[in-house]
C-alpha positions in Angstrom: 8.2 238.6 36.9 5.8 239.5 34.1 2.2 238.4 33.9 3.1 236.3 30.8 6.0 234.6 32.6 3.7 233.8 35.6 1.1 232.4 33.2 3.7 230.2 31.5 4.9 229.0 34.9 1.4 228.0 36.0 0.8 226.3 32.6 3.9 224.2 33.2 2.8 223.2 36.6 -0.7 222.3 35.4 0.7 220.2 32.5 3.1 218.5 35.0 0.1 217.6 37.2 -1.8 216.3 34.3 1.1 214.2 33.2 1.5 212.8 36.7 -2.1 211.9 37.0 -2.0 210.2 33.5 1.0 208.2 34.6 -0.6 207.2 37.9 -3.9 206.3 36.1 -2.0 204.2 33.6 -0.1 202.3 36.3 -3.2 201.8 38.4 -5.1 200.6 35.3 -2.4 198.1 34.3 -2.4 196.7 37.9 -6.2 196.4 37.9 -6.2 194.7 34.5 -3.5 192.4 35.6 -5.6 191.5 38.7 -9.1 191.5 37.2 -8.8 191.5 33.4 -9.0 187.7 32.9 -12.2 187.6 34.9 -13.7 189.8 32.1 -12.1 188.1 29.1 -11.2 184.5 30.1 -13.3 181.7 28.5 -12.1 179.3 31.2 -14.7 179.4 33.9 -15.6 177.2 36.9 -18.9 177.5 38.8 -19.8 176.3 42.3 -23.5 175.8 43.1 -24.6 176.2 46.7 -27.7 177.2 48.6 -29.5 178.3 45.5 -26.6 180.5 44.4 -23.9 180.2 41.7 -20.4 181.6 42.2 -18.0 181.8 39.2 -14.1 181.9 39.1 -11.5 181.7 36.4 -9.6 178.5 36.0 -6.5 180.0 37.7 -8.6 181.2 40.7 -10.3 177.8 41.0 -7.0 176.0 40.9 -5.8 178.0 43.8 -9.1 177.5 45.7 -8.7 173.7 45.2 -5.2 173.8 46.7 -6.5 175.8 49.8 -9.2 173.2 50.3 -7.0 170.2 49.8 -4.4 171.5 52.3 -7.1 172.0 54.8 -8.3 168.4 54.4 -4.7 167.2 54.6 -4.3 168.9 57.9 -7.5 167.4 59.2 -9.2 170.8 59.5 -13.0 171.3 59.4 -14.8 172.9 56.4 -15.1 176.1 58.5 -11.3 176.6 58.4 -11.4 176.3 54.6 -14.2 178.9 54.4 -12.1 181.3 56.4 -9.0 180.7 54.3 -10.9 181.1 51.0 -12.7 184.3 52.2 -9.3 185.7 53.2 -7.6 184.8 49.9 -10.4 186.3 47.8 -10.1 189.6 49.7 -6.4 189.7 49.8 -5.4 188.6 46.3 -8.7 187.7 44.5 -7.3 184.1 44.6 -4.2 184.9 42.6 -0.6 184.3 43.5 0.5 188.0 43.3 4.1 189.1 43.1 3.3 192.5 44.5 1.2 194.1 47.1 1.0 196.8 49.9 4.6 197.4 51.1 6.2 193.9 51.0 2.9 191.9 50.9 3.0 188.9 48.5 1.2 185.8 47.3 -2.3 184.4 47.8 -2.7 185.7 51.3 -0.5 188.9 50.9 1.8 187.7 53.6 4.7 190.0 54.5 8.2 188.6 54.8 9.1 191.5 57.1 6.4 190.3 59.5 7.8 186.8 59.8 5.6 185.0 57.3 8.6 183.6 55.4 10.9 184.6 52.6 9.5 186.1 49.4 10.0 182.8 47.6 8.1 181.0 50.4 5.1 183.3 50.6 4.7 183.2 46.8 4.6 179.4 46.9 0.8 178.8 47.3 1.4 175.5 49.1 3.7 177.1 51.7 1.5 180.2 52.0 -1.6 178.1 52.7 0.0 176.0 55.3 1.3 179.2 57.0 -2.2 180.7 57.0 -3.7 177.6 58.6 -0.9 177.4 61.2 -1.6 181.0 62.2 -5.3 180.4 62.3 -4.9 177.4 64.6 -3.0 179.6 67.0 -6.0 181.9 67.4 -7.9 180.8 70.5 -11.5 180.1 69.8 -11.3 180.7 66.0 -13.9 178.0 65.2 -16.5 179.9 67.2 -15.7 183.3 65.6 -17.4 185.0 62.7 -15.5 184.5 59.4 -14.3 188.1 59.2 -13.2 188.1 62.9 -11.2 184.9 62.5 -9.6 186.1 59.3 -8.7 189.5 60.8 -7.2 187.8 63.8 -4.7 186.2 61.4 -4.2 189.0 58.9 -4.3 192.2 61.0 -5.7 194.1 58.0 -6.5 197.8 57.9 -10.0 196.7 56.6 -11.1 194.2 59.3 -14.7 193.8 58.1 -13.8 193.3 54.4 -13.6 189.5 54.7 -17.3 189.3 55.4 -18.0 190.5 51.8 -16.8 187.1 50.5 -18.3 184.7 53.0 -21.1 183.4 50.7 -18.6 182.8 47.9 -16.2 181.1 50.2 -18.9 178.8 51.6 -19.9 177.7 48.1 -16.4 176.8 47.1 -15.5 175.2 50.4 -18.7 173.0 50.3 -17.8 171.7 46.9 -14.1 171.3 47.4 -14.4 169.5 50.8 -17.1 167.2 49.4 -19.9 168.7 51.6 -22.2 169.6 48.7 -24.1 167.6 46.1 -22.1 165.6 43.5 -21.5 167.7 40.5 -21.9 171.0 42.4 -18.6 172.2 40.9 -18.2 172.3 37.1 -15.7 173.9 34.7 -15.9 175.0 31.1 -12.5 174.8 29.5 -10.9 174.9 26.0 -9.7 171.6 24.5 -6.8 170.0 26.4 -3.3 170.4 25.0 -1.5 167.1 25.3 0.9 167.3 28.2 4.1 165.3 28.5 4.1 163.2 31.6 0.6 164.4 32.5 -0.1 161.3 34.7 3.2 161.7 36.6 2.5 165.4 37.1 -1.0 164.7 38.4 0.5 162.0 40.8 3.0 164.5 42.1 0.3 167.2 42.5 -2.0 164.9 44.3 0.7 163.9 46.7 1.7 167.5 47.5 -1.9 168.7 48.0 -3.3 165.7 49.9 -0.1 164.1 51.3 -0.5 160.4 52.0 -4.2 160.7 52.3 -4.9 160.0 48.6 -3.3 157.1 46.8 -2.7 157.2 43.1 -2.5 154.4 40.6 -1.5 155.1 36.9 -3.1 152.8 34.4 -1.6 153.2 30.9 -3.9 152.5 28.0 -2.9 152.2 24.3 -4.1 155.7 23.3 -3.0 159.3 24.0 -5.0 159.0 27.2 -3.9 157.7 30.6 -6.2 156.8 33.5 -5.1 157.9 37.0 -7.1 156.3 39.9 -7.3 158.4 43.0 -8.3 156.6 46.2 -8.7 158.6 49.4 -7.9 156.9 52.7 -11.1 158.5 54.1 -14.2 157.3 52.2 -15.9 160.6 52.8 -13.4 162.4 50.7 -14.7 161.0 47.3 -16.6 164.2 46.4 -13.8 166.4 47.5 -11.2 164.6 45.4 -13.6 164.5 42.4 -14.2 168.2 42.5 -10.6 168.9 43.2 -9.7 167.0 40.0 -12.2 169.0 37.9 -10.8 172.2 39.5 -7.3 171.1 38.5 -8.3 170.2 35.0 -6.9 173.3 33.3 -3.3 172.7 34.6 -3.2 168.9 34.3 -4.6 168.1 30.8 -7.5 166.3 32.5 -10.3 165.4 30.1 -12.5 163.1 32.2 -13.4 162.7 35.9 -15.5 159.8 37.1 -16.9 159.2 40.5 -20.0 157.8 42.1 -21.9 157.2 38.8 -21.1 160.8 37.8 -19.0 161.7 34.7 -17.5 165.1 34.0 -16.1 165.6 30.4 -14.0 168.5 29.3 -15.7 168.9 25.9 -19.1 169.6 27.5 -17.9 171.1 30.9 -20.9 169.5 32.7 -21.5 166.5 34.9 -23.6 163.6 33.6 -25.4 161.1 35.8 -25.2 157.4 35.2 -22.5 157.4 32.6 -19.4 156.8 34.7 -17.6 153.4 34.9 -17.1 154.1 38.6 -20.3 152.9 40.2 -22.4 154.4 42.9 -23.0 154.5 45.9 -21.3 157.7 46.6 -19.5 156.3 49.7 -17.3 154.5 47.2 -14.4 156.9 47.2 -12.4 155.9 44.1 -12.1 158.7 41.5 -10.9 158.0 38.0 -9.2 160.8 36.1 -8.3 160.6 32.5 -5.4 162.8 31.2 -4.1 163.3 27.7 -0.5 162.9 26.8 1.4 163.3 23.4 2.1 160.1 21.5 5.7 158.9 22.4 5.8 161.2 25.4 
């Protein structure tokens, strides 16, 4: 083989390697953008304030966090279980319901159908996946006395057992707000104007029932405008703050424009809570939460 032929051969190999690296980088970049891009560019943000810190999520992430907390309450689990679940979901999926993952891992908790977590359809159903996580956690003897990362690892069997600790402060902030164990108004969302949603009230009723079970009663009050008031009344009076923050966290997917509880009012057009302007009076042990949704005329 001549020197020129050898040189041409090495050039072909080198170009092939460069092409392979470029394809790999493009694929990796697309996955990273799919997973994290909306955090950089989304105008829909929610913030939990806790212990002097503020932790921000997109509306999609907040919606999933609210489901995880609501299912924990529905099951009668303590706030610590919700903290563990949230830290796990942040690490595994960044609180997104992913349709891909390592090997056959899928969903919020990257559960593997091949390891007995359920079918692909089941583990990509956030409600099913969350119940499955809590069921596995409750089977871990002494989980309530374990560090967050130890308890999470006992469920997940991850190759990175200490990684869950990185998200503990964030998980504690969101768990405190979404279980009602932090100050009123400790969770707020800044969202674009609501798009009228057909059957928004019925959709919110169904969502409330699925997330909280029979623990939260709903009453739909039609008013002669594009808006409808849905009254949420928890059976447990201590759940008022949890339900109010859950409603704000759900606002992006339910055309919610107002949430009122305990003398506090959250309005979508400002994104902030106001004190003393709600029609639902204090004291805060009065659990009723009024949520206003917007529906198209003649829907």
